ZAMARGU-4260 file (C-alpha; in steps of 0.2 Angstrom, whole numbers, plus 5000, padded with zeros to 4 digits):
<rodrens>
0) 4872/5050/5027 | 4868/5058/5011 | 4849/5060/5008 | 4842/5048/4995 | 4835/5063/4985
5) 4853/5069/4982 | 4859/5052/4978 | 4845/5051/4965 | 4851/5067/4958 | 4868/5060/4956
10) 4861/5045/4946 | 4851/5056/4934 | 4865/5068/4932 | 4875/5055/4922 | 4861/5043/4917
15) 4846/5053/4911 | 4829/5044/4915 | 4837/5032/4926 | 4829/5027/4943 | 4838/5024/4959
20) 4832/5008/4967 | 4844/5005/4981 | 4859/5014/4990 | 4871/5006/5001 | 4885/5015/5010
25) 4902/5005/5009 | 4917/5005/5020 | 4929/5018/5013 | 4943/5029/5018 | 4943/5043/5031
30) 4941/5057/5018 | 4927/5051/5007 | 4909/5044/5008 | 4907/5029/4997 | 4891/5022/4991
35) 4885/5008/4979 | 4870/5014/4969 | 4859/5002/4961 | 4847/5009/4947 | 4837/5005/4932
40) 4841/5013/4916 | 4827/5021/4906 | 4826/5006/4895 | 4824/4994/4910 | 4842/4988/4911
45) 4848/4986/4929 | 4865/4993/4933 | 4876/4998/4948 | 4890/5011/4951 | 4901/5017/4965
50) 4899/5035/4971 | 4914/5042/4980 | 4910/5059/4988 | 4924/5069/4995 | 4922/5073/5013
55) 4925/5090/5022 | 4942/5084/5027 | 4947/5077/5010 | 4966/5078/5008 | 4969/5069/4992
60) 4969/5074/4974 | 4955/5086/4967 | 4941/5076/4960 | 4945/5081/4942 | 4963/5076/4943
65) 4958/5059/4950 | 4945/5057/4936 | 4958/5060/4923 | 4970/5048/4931 | 4958/5034/4932
70) 4952/5037/4914 | 4971/5035/4908 | 4974/5020/4919 | 4958/5011/4914 | 4963/5011/4895
75) 4981/5006/4900 | 4975/4989/4905 | 4977/4990/4924 | 4963/4983/4934 | 4954/4999/4937
80) 4935/5003/4938 | 4930/5013/4923 | 4927/5031/4928 | 4910/5037/4922 | 4907/5055/4929
85) 4915/5069/4939 | 4905/5083/4947 | 4914/5098/4955 | 4899/5110/4953 | 4892/5107/4971
90) 4874/5107/4963 | 4870/5089/4967 | 4881/5086/4983 | 4889/5098/4994 | 4906/5092/4989
95) 4915/5086/4974 | 4912/5068/4969 | 4917/5054/4956 | 4906/5040/4949 | 4914/5024/4943
100) 4908/5007/4937 | 4904/4994/4950 | 4916/4980/4951 | 4910/4963/4958 | 4923/4958/4970
105) 4929/4956/4988 | 4944/4963/4998 | 4943/4948/5009 | 4958/4937/5009 | 4955/4920/5017
110) 4970/4914/5029 | 4972/4898/5019 | 4976/4907/5003 | 4985/4923/5010 | 5002/4919/5003
115) 4997/4916/4985 | 4986/4931/4985 | 5000/4942/4992 | 5011/4936/4979 | 4998/4941/4966
120) 4996/4958/4974 | 5015/4961/4973 | 5015/4958/4955 | 5001/4970/4952 | 5011/4983/4962
125) 5026/4980/4951 | 5015/4982/4936 | 5008/4999/4942 | 5026/5004/4944 | 5030/5000/4926
130) 5016/5011/4919 | 5021/5023/4906 | 5019/5042/4910 | 5012/5045/4893 | 4994/5051/4894
135) 4994/5053/4913 | 4989/5069/4921 | 5002/5079/4931 | 5004/5071/4948 | 5013/5077/4964
140) 5031/5071/4965 | 5037/5059/4979 | 5055/5056/4977 | 5064/5058/4994 | 5060/5053/5012
145) 5072/5065/5019 | 5071/5077/5028 | 5052/5077/5029 | 5052/5061/5039 | 5057/5072/5054
150) 5041/5081/5054 | 5033/5064/5060 | 5046/5058/5071 | 5041/5048/5086 | 5043/5055/5104
155) 5056/5048/5116 | 5074/5046/5119 | 5075/5029/5111 | 5073/5037/5093 | 5086/5051/5095
160) 5102/5040/5089 | 5092/5035/5073 | 5087/5053/5070 | 5105/5059/5072 | 5111/5045/5061
165) 5099/5050/5047 | 5103/5068/5049 | 5122/5065/5047 | 5120/5052/5033 | 5122/5058/5015
170) 5110/5047/5006 | 5111/5048/4987 | 5096/5056/4979 | 5084/5046/4969 | 5092/5041/4952
175) 5077/5035/4942 | 5068/5030/4932 | 5052/5038/4941 | 5037/5027/4943 | 5018/5029/4945
180) 5015/5026/4964 | 4998/5022/4970 | 5001/5029/4987 | 4989/5018/4997 | 4991/5000/4991
185) 4984/4990/5005 | 4972/4975/5007 | 4956/4985/5008 | 4960/4994/4991 | 4961/4978/4982
190) 4946/4968/4975 | 4948/4950/4971 | 4937/4938/4961 | 4942/4919/4959 | 4960/4922/4964
195) 4963/4937/4953 | 4964/4956/4956 | 4949/4964/4947 | 4951/4981/4955 | 4963/4993/4963
200) 4954/5006/4972 | 4957/5024/4979 | 4970/5033/4969 | 4968/5049/4978 | 4986/5049/4984
205) 4994/5044/4968 | 5011/5052/4964 | 5025/5051/4952 | 5042/5046/4960 | 5051/5033/4970
210) 5042/5016/4969 | 5050/5011/4985 | 5039/5023/4994 | 5024/5012/4988 | 5033/4996/4993
215) 5037/5003/5010 | 5019/5008/5013 | 5012/4991/5007 | 5025/4981/5017 | 5018/4990/5033
220) 5000/4988/5028 | 5002/4969/5024 | 5011/4967/5040 | 4997/4974/5050 | 4985/4961/5043
225) 4997/4946/5039 | 5011/4949/5052 | 5030/4948/5047 | 5027/4933/5035 | 5015/4943/5025
230) 5027/4957/5023 | 5041/4946/5018 | 5030/4937/5005 | 5026/4953/4998 | 5044/4959/4997
235) 5051/4943/4990 | 5037/4943/4976 | 5041/4961/4972 | 5059/4958/4971 | 5056/4944/4958
240) 5049/4958/4947 | 5060/4973/4951 | 5077/4977/4959 | 5076/4984/4976 | 5089/4996/4984
245) 5087/4990/5002 | 5095/5005/5010 | 5083/5017/5002 | 5068/5005/5006 | 5074/5005/5024
250) 5073/5024/5025 | 5056/5024/5016 | 5050/5011/5029 | 5055/5023/5043 | 5046/5037/5034
255) 5029/5028/5031 | 5029/5020/5048 | 5033/5037/5057 | 5019/5046/5047 | 5007/5032/5052
260) 5010/5032/5070 | 5009/5051/5069 | 4992/5052/5061 | 4984/5036/5067 | 4974/5044/5081
265) 4964/5053/5067 | 4959/5037/5058 | 4944/5033/5070 | 4951/5015/5073 | 4945/5004/5087
270) 4957/5005/5102 | 4964/4988/5101 | 4967/4989/5082 | 4976/5006/5084 | 4986/4999/5098
275) 4992/4984/5087 | 4995/4995/5072 | 5005/5008/5082 | 5016/4995/5090 | 5019/4987/5073
280) 5024/5004/5065 | 5036/5008/5079 | 5043/4991/5077 | 5046/4994/5059 | 5055/5010/5062
285) 5066/5001/5075 | 5070/4987/5063 | 5074/4998/5048 | 5085/5009/5060 | 5095/4993/5066
290) 5098/4989/5048 | 5104/5006/5044 | 5115/5008/5059 | 5121/4990/5063 | 5118/4980/5047
295) 5105/4968/5055 | 5092/4959/5045 | 5078/4970/5038 | 5069/4961/5024
</rodrens>
């Protein structure tokens, strides 16, 4: 927990004369501490912001790069929280941090409206992938799942035929056009209000590359939460917006699922949740492999 005095210093660092009245730690990712900070402006106006302080094990983009990306995306019309400040000086906090406007919304999707919400999410994901490069900062590239997927390969003899198949297959390289990829488009990074998406959060893994890497990640994440039906709803809605190369999607599916099962033990998940997610990730690898080797149903 960050000391209140340091949170007060964050507020006065970008709002001279403001007074912190309340701080609430929010659920966030593994690599950052996230707070809602409520304060009173010097003229008596109340306001709220979100502080995202990088943790010791932060592995995403540097704070300055993420701030520049958010600033460009905010003016592009995407549902992005307005970035307000970035500090890499280590004077107020021990680590770099960003401050963004607070968005009043919820990441909760009620079961009765899951299908409709997932369709909206798919359209926003497609909108992200249509974002123009002009004005965006330089981002890492994410074009090919091979051969890096083998760095995360699951243990066991069951997976060796698929590994041999991928190693012997000459998959055509990505043929374009490159897209902006969010990198972690899952339910907890989407804020809703009255059925509309009002905020897409956490751009620390954004890249420029193959949009199917994003779709594969989202398919797996929505499957964790909404089972196969949720994954299929997301895929169909996305396909209505953009063409999908199913073979490349299958290889990306293997990539993201293999990476997930490799690192899942580091995410601090409850035992039951990790067991469910690990089982789902391995099933996703198996299904994509069956499609690539035997032509079985995949989407």
